[in-house]
C-alpha positions as CSV (number, residue, x, y, z in Angstrom):
1,M,-11.8,15.8,-9.4
2,A,-8.9,17.3,-7.4
3,V,-6.8,15.1,-5.2
4,Q,-6.8,15.9,-1.5
5,V,-3.2,16.2,-0.3
6,V,-2.4,15.5,3.3
7,I,1.1,16.1,4.6
8,N,2.3,14.7,7.9
9,V,5.8,15.6,9.2
10,R,7.8,13.9,11.9
11,N,11.2,15.1,13.4
12,M,11.5,18.0,10.9
13,E,10.0,21.4,10.0
14,L,7.6,21.8,7.1
15,G,8.5,25.1,5.4
16,D,6.2,26.9,3.0
17,R,8.5,26.2,0.1
18,L,8.5,22.4,0.8
19,Q,4.7,22.4,1.4
20,D,4.0,24.2,-1.9
21,Y,6.5,21.9,-3.8
22,I,4.8,18.8,-2.5
23,T,1.3,20.0,-3.0
24,K,2.0,21.1,-6.6
25,K,3.7,17.9,-7.5
26,V,1.3,15.5,-5.8
27,A,-1.8,17.3,-7.1
28,K,-0.8,16.4,-10.7
29,L,-1.3,12.7,-9.9
30,D,-5.0,12.8,-10.9
31,R,-3.9,13.5,-14.5
32,Y,-2.5,10.0,-14.6
33,L,-5.3,8.2,-12.7
34,D,-8.6,10.0,-12.5
35,T,-10.1,7.8,-9.8
36,L,-7.7,9.2,-7.1
37,E,-9.3,10.9,-4.1
38,E,-6.6,11.3,-1.4
39,A,-2.8,11.5,-1.3
40,K,-1.1,11.2,2.0
41,V,2.6,12.3,2.2
42,D,4.6,11.3,5.3
43,L,7.9,13.1,5.7
44,T,10.4,11.9,8.4
45,Y,13.9,12.7,9.5
46,V,15.5,9.5,10.8
47,K,18.5,10.5,12.9
48,S,19.4,6.9,13.7
49,A,19.7,5.7,10.1
50,R,22.9,3.8,9.4
51,S,23.8,6.0,6.5
52,A,23.5,9.8,6.2
53,S,22.1,9.3,2.8
54,D,19.0,7.5,4.2
55,R,17.9,10.0,6.8
56,Q,15.3,12.0,4.8
57,V,12.3,9.7,4.2
58,A,9.3,10.5,2.0
59,Q,6.4,8.1,2.0
60,L,3.4,8.5,-0.4
61,T,0.1,6.7,-0.1
62,I,-2.6,7.3,-2.7
63,R,-6.2,6.1,-2.4
64,G,-9.0,6.1,-4.8
65,K,-11.9,4.1,-6.0
66,G,-10.5,0.6,-6.2
67,V,-6.9,1.6,-5.9
68,L,-4.4,1.9,-3.1
69,L,-0.7,2.5,-4.0
70,R,2.2,3.2,-1.6
71,A,5.9,4.0,-2.1
72,E,8.7,5.1,0.1
73,E,12.1,6.6,-0.7
74,R,15.1,7.6,1.5
75,T,17.8,10.1,0.4
76,D,20.0,12.8,2.0
77,D,17.7,15.6,0.7
78,I,14.0,15.8,1.3
79,F,13.2,17.3,-2.1
80,A,15.1,14.4,-3.8
81,S,13.1,11.9,-1.6
82,V,9.9,13.5,-2.8
83,D,10.9,13.4,-6.4
84,A,12.0,9.8,-6.1
85,V,8.8,8.7,-4.3
86,L,6.7,10.4,-7.0
87,A,8.7,8.6,-9.7
88,K,8.0,5.3,-8.0
89,I,4.2,6.1,-7.8
90,Y,4.1,7.1,-11.5
91,R,5.6,3.7,-12.3
92,Q,3.1,1.9,-10.1
93,I,0.2,3.9,-11.7
94,E,1.3,2.8,-15.1
95,R,1.6,-0.8,-14.0
96,Y,-1.8,-0.6,-12.3
97,K,-3.4,0.9,-15.4
98,G,-1.8,-1.7,-17.7
99,K,-3.0,-4.6,-15.5
100,H,-6.4,-3.1,-14.6
101,W,-7.5,-2.3,-18.1
102,R,-6.0,-5.2,-19.9
103,S,-7.5,-8.0,-17.9
104,R,-10.8,-7.8,-16.0
105,G,-10.8,-11.3,-14.6
106,D,-11.9,-14.7,-16.0
107,G,-15.0,-15.2,-13.9
108,R,-13.5,-17.9,-11.6
109,S,-14.5,-17.8,-7.9
110,A,-12.0,-17.1,-5.1
111,A,-12.1,-20.8,-4.0
112,D,-11.0,-21.9,-7.5
113,V,-8.1,-19.3,-7.7
114,A,-6.7,-19.9,-4.2
115,P,-5.1,-23.1,-3.2
116,D,-6.3,-25.0,-0.1
117,V,-5.0,-23.4,3.1
118,P,-4.3,-25.7,6.0
119,E,-5.6,-24.6,9.3
120,T,-3.1,-23.7,12.0
121,Q,-3.6,-23.2,15.8
122,T,-1.6,-20.7,17.7
123,D,-1.3,-21.0,21.5
124,L,-1.8,-17.5,22.8
125,A,0.1,-18.3,26.0
126,E,3.3,-18.6,24.0
127,M,3.0,-15.1,22.6
128,D,4.9,-12.8,24.9
129,E,5.4,-10.1,22.3
130,I,4.3,-6.5,22.9
131,V,2.5,-4.6,20.2
132,V,5.0,-2.0,19.1
133,R,3.1,-0.5,16.2
134,R,-0.6,-0.2,15.3
135,K,-1.7,0.5,11.8
136,R,-5.1,1.5,10.5
137,F,-6.3,1.5,6.9
138,K,-9.5,1.5,4.9
139,L,-10.8,-1.7,3.5
140,T,-12.3,-1.5,0.0
141,P,-14.2,-4.4,-1.4
142,M,-12.3,-6.3,-4.1
143,N,-12.0,-9.8,-5.5
144,V,-9.0,-12.1,-5.1
145,R,-7.5,-11.2,-8.5
146,E,-7.6,-7.5,-7.5
147,A,-6.1,-8.3,-4.1
148,I,-3.2,-10.1,-5.8
149,E,-2.7,-7.1,-8.0
150,Q,-2.7,-4.7,-5.1
151,M,-0.3,-7.0,-3.2
152,S,2.2,-6.7,-5.9
153,L,1.7,-3.0,-6.6
154,L,2.2,-2.1,-2.9
155,G,5.3,-4.3,-2.8
156,H,3.9,-6.5,0.0
157,E,5.8,-9.7,-0.3
158,D,4.4,-11.7,2.6
159,F,0.7,-10.9,3.0
160,F,-2.2,-8.6,2.1
161,I,-5.4,-8.0,4.0
162,F,-8.5,-7.2,2.0
163,L,-12.3,-7.1,2.1
164,N,-13.6,-9.8,-0.2
165,G,-16.4,-8.2,-2.2
166,G,-18.1,-11.6,-2.9
167,T,-18.4,-12.7,0.7
168,D,-18.2,-9.3,2.6
169,Q,-15.6,-10.8,4.9
170,V,-12.0,-9.9,5.6
171,N,-9.5,-12.2,3.9
172,V,-5.8,-12.5,4.1
173,L,-3.7,-13.3,1.0
174,Y,-0.3,-14.6,1.8
175,R,2.8,-16.0,0.1
176,R,3.7,-19.5,1.1
177,R,7.2,-20.9,1.5
178,D,7.1,-22.6,-1.9
179,G,6.3,-19.2,-3.6
180,T,2.6,-19.9,-4.2
181,L,-0.2,-17.8,-2.7
182,G,-2.6,-18.8,0.1
183,L,-5.9,-17.3,1.0
184,I,-7.3,-17.3,4.6
185,E,-11.1,-17.1,4.7
186,P,-12.2,-16.9,8.3
187,E,-15.4,-18.5,9.5
188,I,-17.1,-17.4,12.7
189,G,-17.5,-20.4,14.9
């Protein structure tokens, strides 16, 4: 199965040479992980970056059956950023394959794996913040162990939102102050 490559560009021009380079390099990802379906490449020129060496940004998100990996790199050359982000993704694929095929879970339920989460109430009147960014992503069903895996593979340190395959509900996995993980399982009241 061929990987569908989508390239988005912001604040820069996408020349034929760069587009061919990215398409050729990213299309090879399915050799390493055959369940991949889509690869999204976001290229950005950030004029306001503190350092000139951080202005060319390449972000790569790959999706497939049961896998979602993301990496971002910043350099002073867009080709170098693409190469660096691909190197990061290759490492994440190897880590994913090692974890995924070595251990398939021990059969414990999500309630047994996750510690008890205390309920908190938030007063909406105190929230005066304006939404400055909206983000959309596809939810694929997974268990808590797979969500923990994805959380570490994506580099999300604070939280991870996922669709619990056992309950068909959206859950939030988060890192507590003491370093342990918490699981939020919402109930409709």
